[in-house]
Structure formats: structure tokens, C-alpha cells
N, C-alpha and C positions, 0 to 999 in steps of 0.2 A: 483428679483425672483431668487432663487437658483435651478438649475436643475442638474441632473446627467450627467456626461460626457458620460456615456453609456446609450443610449436611450432605450435599451432593459429592463433595470432594472425596475420592476414594482414599480410605486409610489403608493403603497397601503396605505401609511401613517405610520408614526413611531409607533403609538400606536397599530394599527391593524396589521401591518406588524410584529412587534416583537412578538405579541401574536401568530400569525399564525406560525411563524417559530421556536419559542422557547417553546410554551406551550405543544406541543404534540410530543414527541420523536418518532423515527422510530420503528415500530413493529418488533418483532423478528420473521422473516419469512424465514430464510436462507434455510431450508430444502425444503420448498414449492417452493421457487424461483429457487433454483438450479435445481429441477426437471423440472420446467417450461421452463428453458432456453435450455433444451436438447430435447424438443419435440415441435410439432406444437402448436400454441396458437391461440385461438379464444375467442370470448366473452363468449360463453357458458362454455368453459373450465375454463376461469378466474372466472366466476360466481360460479362455484363449489368450487374453492379455497376460494372465499370470504365467501361462506356459511360455509365451514369447519373452516375458521378462526374465524367466528362469534361464533362458538360453543365453542371456547376457551376463557379464560379470556384475556383481553388486556395486552400485555407484552411490556412496553416501553423499549427502548434500549438507553443507554447513547451515546451521540455523540462521534464519533471517529475522529472528526476534530482536527488536531494538535493545541495545544495552541497558537503557533505562528500565525496561521491564525485567531484564535478568537481575538487575540490582535491587529489586523490590524486597522488602522484608517479608517474612511469612505472614505477619498480621496485615500488611498492606495488600499482599496477594489475595488473601481470603476475603478482604473487604470489597474487592471488585465484584460487582454483582450484575447479572443480566437483568434488565428491566422487564418484569413479567408482562407489562402492557404491550411490549413489542415482540412477544412470542410469535413465532411462525405459525400460521394457520389459525390464530386466535380470531382475527377479523372474520374469517370464513366460518367460524363457529363449528369447526371440525372436531371429531372426538379425541384427537391427539394434538399436542402442541410441542414445539421445539424451542429450546433455549440453548445458548452456546456458552462454552467456557473460554475465558480469556487466556492468552499466552502470558508467561512470566514466571520468574523464579525457577522452579524445577520443570515446569511444563513449557519447554522452549521449542519443541519440534511441532510444527503445524500439521494439521490434517486438512485435506481438501474436502469440502462438503458440497453436495449437489442434491437438487430436488428432481425427482422423476414424476412427471405428470402426463400419463399416457405415453405417447411417443416423444414428447418434448422433455427437455432437460435444461436446468439452469444452475448456475453456481450460486452458492451462498457466500457473498463477499463480506469481509470484515467491515463493520460499521461501528465506530467508537460511540455513536449516539445510542447504541443498544445497551450500553453499560453505564453504571454509576460508579464513580471513583471516590469512595468515602474516605479520602485522606487528602492532605495538601500535596498536590502533585507539581512537579517541576518540568513536566514534559507536555507536548501538544499531541494528543492521539490523532488529531486530524491530519497531521503531517506524515504519519506512518504509511498510508496507503493500505492496500489489501494484504495484511500480514497473516491472514488465516486465523484459525481457531485451534484450541487445544483439545476440543472434543465437544460433546453435546449431551443433553439430557432430554428425556421425553416425559411429558405430563399427560395424564388422563384422569377421568373421574372414576375412582374406585370406591368412594364412600357414598352409600346410598343417600340421596337427598341433599348432598353437599352442593354448594354453589361454586366451589373451587375444584381445581384439578390436582390430583395427587402426583407426586413424583413416582415414575414407574421404572425407568431404566437409565443408566449412565454408561456412556462409552468414553473413556478417557485414559490415556497412558498406554503405550505399547499396544497389546491386543486385549487389555482388560475391559470387562464390562460387568455390571452387577444390576440386579433387578429386585423389585419388591412385590410381594403380594399385599393384599389389603391388611392394614394394621401392623405391618412389619417395620423394622428399623434396620437400616443398612448394616451389613456385617461382612460376610465373606464375599469374594469376587470369583467370577469365572474368567477364562481367557480363551482366545481363539486357538492358541497352540503354545506348548512348552517345548523348548529345545535344550537338551543337555542340562536339565535341572540337576541331575545327578550323573556323575560318570564322565562328563566331558573333560577333555584335556585343557581347555582354555576357559572353563567356567560356563555359566549359563548364558545362552543367547536369547535375546528378547525380540521375537518378531513383532512388527507393529503394523497396525492398520494405517495406511497412508491416505486412503480415500474412502468416503462413504457416499452412497446414493440412497436417499430416503424417499420412499414412494408416498406421494401425497394421498392421504386416505380419503375414501368416499365418506359421505355424510353419515352413513350407517355402518362404517367399518368397525369390526370387532378386534381386528389385529392390525399391527403396523409392520410393514416389510422394509428391511434395511439390507442393502448390499454393501460389501466391503472388500477392498483389495488389500492384501497383506504382502509385506516384503521383509526380507532379512538376508544376511550374507549367504545362508545356505538353503533357504526355502522361500517359495512364494505361495500365495493362495488366494482363492476367490471364495467368498462367504455370502450366504443368504441367511438372514435372521427373520423369523416370523414370531412377533412378540404379541402374546395374548394376555391381557391383564385379568386378574380375578383374585379370589381368596388365595388360590395358588396361581401365581403368574407363570405362564409357560413360555419358554423361548426355544423354538425349534431351530436347529442349526444345521445347515447343509454346507459342507466345506469340500473344496477341490484343491488339493495340495500338490505342489510340484517341487521336487528337490533340484537344487543346482548341482552341477558336476564340479565339486571342489576337492582340493587336496585332502582336506580333513573331513571325512564323512560324519554325518550325525550319528551319535552313539545312542541317544535316547530321544525318540520323537513322542512327545506326550500329547495324546488326543483327549479333548474335552477336559482340560485341566481346571481344577478348582484350587483357590488360594485362600487360606484362612489364618486365624490366630488362636493359639492356645498358650496362655501364660501359666495358669495353674488351675487346679480343680480338685474334686473329691478324691481322685486317685493320686494327686500330687499337691497337697495343701501347702499354702504359703505360711511361713512362720510369723510374719509381722504385719501383713495386710489384713485390715478388718473385714474385707470382703471374702466370703467363703470360696468363690470361684470367679475367675476372669477368663472368658474365652468366647469366641464367635462360633466355635464348633467343639463338640466334646467327643466325637468318634467318627471313624470311617466305617460305613456300612456297605456291604457288597452282596449281590445276588448272583451266584454262579450259574452257568448253563446247565449244571447237573442238579439244580434245585436246592443247593445249600445256601443258607444265609450266614454271613460272617459279620462280626462286630469287633472292631479294633479300637479300644479307648486311646485317645490322643495323649501325647506327653510333650513336655518341654525338656528335651534332653540336654545334657552338658555339652555334647558335640553333635554334629550332624548324624542323623540316624535314617538310613534308607532301608525299607523293607518292601517286598513285593509278593503278590499272590497270583500265581499262574492259574489260568483257566481258559476254557474254550467257550465261545459264544456267550459272553456275559449278559445277564438280564438287566444289570444296572449297578451303579455304585454312587456314593455321595458322601460329602462331609455334612454331618448332621448336628443340629443343636437340639438334642432330645430333651434336655432339662429346661422346662418352660416356666419354672416357678421363680418369682421375684426373690423369695427368701433364700434361694441358692446363690444369689449374686449380691443382693443388698446395695445395688448401684442405681440410684434413681435417675442419674444423668445418662449413663451408658445404655441402660435398658437391655442388658444382654439376654434376658428372657424373651425378647422380641426379635432377636436376630434370626434370619431365615436359615433353614436347611436347604441345601441344593442337591437334588437327586438327578443323576444322569441316566436316561433311558436310551440305549442304543437303538437306532432306527435301521433295521437290517441286521444281518449276521456279521459280527465283527471278527469271527474266526478265532484263531489262537493268539494268545498274548498274555499280558499280565497287568493287573492294577498295581501301580507303584505309589508308595507313600513316602514322602520326604519330610522329615521333621528336623527343623533347625532350632538352635538355642536362641531364645530371646530374653533380654533382661526385664522386659515389661510389655505392656499391651500395645505399644506404639509400633511394633514391628509384626508384620505377618510372617509366620514361621512354619506354616503347614501347606504342603502342596500334594495333591493327588491327581492322577491321570491314568489313562489307558495307553499301554505301549504295545503296538502290533508286533507279532513275532518276526515278520519280514517287512521290508520297506521296498517301495517301487524303485526302479532304476531312475537315475537322473533324467528329467525331462518327461517322465510318465506321470499321469494323474492318479493320485490316491483319493478316491471318492469316499467320504465318510459323512454320516449324518447321525444326529442325536438330539435329544430334547432335555432341556434343563428345567426342572420344576422347582420354583422358589417357594418353599413350604413353611407354614407357621404351625399352628396347633394341629392342623390336619396333615399328618406326615406319613410318608411311606414307611411301613413297618412289615416285618415278617408276619405271615398269617397266623402262626400259632403262639409264639412267645418271643420275648426279647429282653435284653439287659436294660435295667433301669438305672443302675449305678454300679461303679467299681470303686472300692475303697482299699487303701493300703495302709497298714500300721498295726501295731500291737494293741491288745486290750489289756486285761488284768495280768494275764500270764506273761512271763518274761520269755522272749524269743532267744533261741540259741544263736551262736555266731553263724553268719551266712544264712540265716533262716528269715523268711518273710511271711506275714499273714496277709491274706487278701479276702475281702468280702465282696461277693458278686450277687446282686439281687436280680431276679427274673420275674416278669409278669406277662400277661397276655391271655387271650380267650381260652386257649387249651389248658392253661394252668389255673385260671381263676375258678374253674368248676370242680377242681380236685379238692378233696378233704385234706385237712392237715395231717391225717394219719397215713396219707398216701406215701409218705417218705419213710414210714416205719416198716420194718420187715416182720410180717406176721409169723406166728409160731409155725414151724414146719416148712416155711417158704424159703427159697434160695435168695430172693431179692425183693425189694419193695416195689410197689406199683409205679412209683416215680423215683428215678435215680439220676444222679449226676455222673456223666461219663467224662472223666478228667484225664488229661495226659500231659506229660512234659517231655521235652527233648532230652538228649543224653546228658546235658549239664544240669538237669533239675531232677529232684526227687520229691514226690508228693508224700509228706510225712503224715498228714491228716486231712480228711475231708468230711464235712458234715453238711447235710441238706435238711432244712426245716422251714416251716411256714412262720412268717412274722405276723403275729396277731394284730399289731398296730396298723399295718397297711395292706395286709394280704399278700405281700410279695413272698416268693420262695427264695430263701437265702442260702447261698453256697459259701461256706467258710473253709478256706484252704490254708494250710501251712506248708510252705515249699522250702526245701533246702537247696541252695546253690552249691554244686560240687566245686567248680572253679569260679570264684568271685570276679575274676578278671574277664570272664566271658558272659554273654547274655544267656537267658533262659526263655525259651518259647513255650507258652502254656496254651492249652485248648480245653474248653469245657462246654458241654451242652446237656440239656435235660431230656430224658427218655422215659416214656410211659409205655410199658410193654415193649413192643417192637417199633413204636412210633417215636420219631423225634419231635418234641413239642417245644423247642426253642431254637433260636439262632445259635450259632457257635461263637462263643466268646473266645477271642484269640488275643493274648496279651504278651507283651515282651517285658521281662525283667531285665533292665539294662545292667551292663557290667558296672561294678563299683570302682 
């Protein structure tokens, strides 16, 4: 496996990363930003600027990155490092410190960075002395002037008793950001917004943060406040991020979005998007890789406003696969890395068992809409191929503000789970018995507090009874037929195992499956919802 020498660099995937940083040049906002840096800034003020910006046609600006930086090799680019001794706020011994990312190679669009200190504001200007260039360079950085930065990262102390500060959060590339809880390893990313990830006539549009205002923390601050201005051809936005580190790091996001009046309206506006990677796993094993699983996330979990919990195992499809889950007033959704065992991955370098899960909690009532899941094909783990987000049923008129707020919990061992029971694994494939043509076997394991207390005999039908105390409620759409289902307790680990044999009526079409466990009249597990793709 190839990994970056700089662990902060987001592994968004070559295809999506290049699109994010190259497709949308920086908007021409010099006058507005200059005024902003000389006065107090808050979310409402920034939202007014976003609204004024949306009233104007989008104006891309050519990159000002020197050609010598654009010509750097990948290894040269990743060897440019910010000097920790020059971190912002280090001399003041504040609880948070800032380090900046250098422009070059794919990261050629600068962002403007500013510090807020009470009512005062100042620009963070590029200084080549902040960086070490660990290769023989043929250029003079001092001659560039203020070329700006590609992004920034924040450090804070999360390890008790440590004399160093851990990396907490990174903002770099389009509207991407990602954070860590204590002991976690970078994996999936969040974004400020997703536009036409699926369904757009001209492909995906990548809004980007053009400016950041970072509030200088107090000496006893527990959170860091970051403001950001976003721009793209069809939408602008003002954002406030409240970042609180911990075992579970929380990032509260308040966004005020404004659509431009354009000839081509936005088809899919993705709120609180998450981007991850799924190459292969227990439900889709690799034939030649020695590692059992390779993924940053293994499933999409959702909590509906009606109290139902849903679990959708992720896949690496042959072609783009888009599915959606309509609901009202969602309680949350997230791309989760449930499997936390090293033996499931056997990759001592990538540490997939330490990749965080990201759980989105809506702040306020989001109304009617859908959670959409887009799964792309990827040949390996270098490309992110999973995107999930919320799509509101209706969008505001151009020029009007769409006010949305949510919290992203970056979770490790302590994860959001349904209260009663949940799926621990999904496996696909035959055992000893030969399957018929167009027939598949699936093994789904459930565990949880409501299930752990049941005896193994709970799945047996007592004499004279109509059904067992614990039963699986399984259904398939019109293209699937459940040939056999068996529920039993696995003595080795205590899980409840549902074994299914499913016949596909038309193999050129997919089959939607659903299953949950019921004890009496009580639902005691989340709903497993799985798609058998067309052959």
C-alpha cells in the first residue's frame, strides 16, 4: 500500500481530488474580503456577503500559483512541511495551534486565511520561512510574494499527559474537511456542500471555501471557532464551525446557503455530505488481496423521524449506483466504520480499524427529504467512491437564504448505535450446498442489548405455538424471492445469525432486501437493507 508521508493530506482519491481542486477556480472577491478583514466578522455578516455574492455572476479567477510549484512531483509536494515551531498561537501557549498547507501540484487554488481577535482582524500572509523544502529546489520562494495557502490544520492536546499537540482537523480542497477523535486515524471526509453528485446534466459541481476566519482562542478555550465563505457557479454560502476535541470530536456546523439565479438549476443539493472509501469487505471479498477487508467505512446508518433505524452495507459496484431513503425529520445518518478489529483488515500501515465513523445529527427540524447514497466503482483504495448526504424536498428561490445546522461526531470505539440491536456483519457466498442459477446466499449477524439477554431457544417454535419468541421479518421486492430463511444463535460469539437464500427473478435487475428481528410485538434490531446488484 502507498501512503503519503504527510498524514494530514486528505486522501480524497485522485479522480475526485483533482476535480475538487482544479474544476472550480477561486471567485473574484477581493473588495469584499478586504473590507471583511478590517472589521468584526460573524456568521450573519458573512451571510450578507454570501447573499450579495450570489446576486452577481460567478467570476472564476486564474490560479496565481507559480508554475514551478505546479510542476512539482508528488513526492516533492508531500515533502514540503510546515515547521511546527512556527505554528500560530504556539508562542502564546494557547490550547489550539495552526499550521498551513503549501500550494503546488494539485493544490493550486489559494484560500485566504484571517485571524479574528475580538473586533480586530488580520490576514495570514504566506511566508516561505514557515516551510522546509526537503528536496533540491530550483526556485526562490522569497520571490513569490503572498501567494496564499492551500488550507490549514489545527492541533490540540488530546492525549492525556502528552507534551505534544495532536492533529485535530484539516480543511483543504474545495469544501472538504476531516477531523479526528483521540486515538483515531484519518479516514473519511466531510464537506460543506455537495452539488449534483448524482443526476446533474454536467456532472458534479464542487463548491469551495475561498476564505476562512479563525477565532483566536482564549487560554482556557475548549472549542475553536472557524468561519468560512463558500462560492461556486450556482451557490454561495456562509459557514460557522465550532470544533470541540475529545474521544469523540464534535464539529457543529451552521450554514447559510444562497442559490444563484442560473439557467441550469441545481438538481441535487446535498446537505452535510460525507465522502469515504469502500474497496472490498466481508460482503464483497477480494479474490487476490491478502487483506480480508479494505475500507474507511462499511455501512450507511440512518435514524428516521419515525423511530426506525436502517443499516445499508456499502459496496464497490461495477458502475455508479445511486439509492435514496425518503423520510421526514431525520434524527441522523452517517457513514460508519463498525468493524474495529485489526484481524478484519490485517493492514498494520493503514490501520483501517482506527478510521473514524462520522455521525450527522440535524440541529433543528430538517423537514421532508431523503438521504442519498452514491457508490462509485474504484479499482483500489486510492479513490474515495462513497458519498452520502441529505437532500431537502424543496429548495429556496435564488437569492433567498437556506439556513441549515448539524453536528458531525467523529467516533471511534464509542459509536452511535441503535438502542436495541444492530448488524455486526453481512456476508455473501455459498457454503457447502450448491446454489441454483440466479440464487444467492447471505449471512447477516445481529447483536445488541435486547438480543444478548435472549436464550438460544428463543428462535425455536414451541409445540403448539404459531411462531418463535424471536423471529426475523424478511422481505424482498418484486424481483426477489426468499427461498429459505433460518435464524439461530451462534454459540461461538453470541450473535444471532440470519441465513438467507434469495432467488433473483430477472438477473439483469437489482433486488432490494429488508430484514429485522422481532420479539413478540417489539422490534429488537435495526432494519438491514441490502441491494443485490444486477448481474
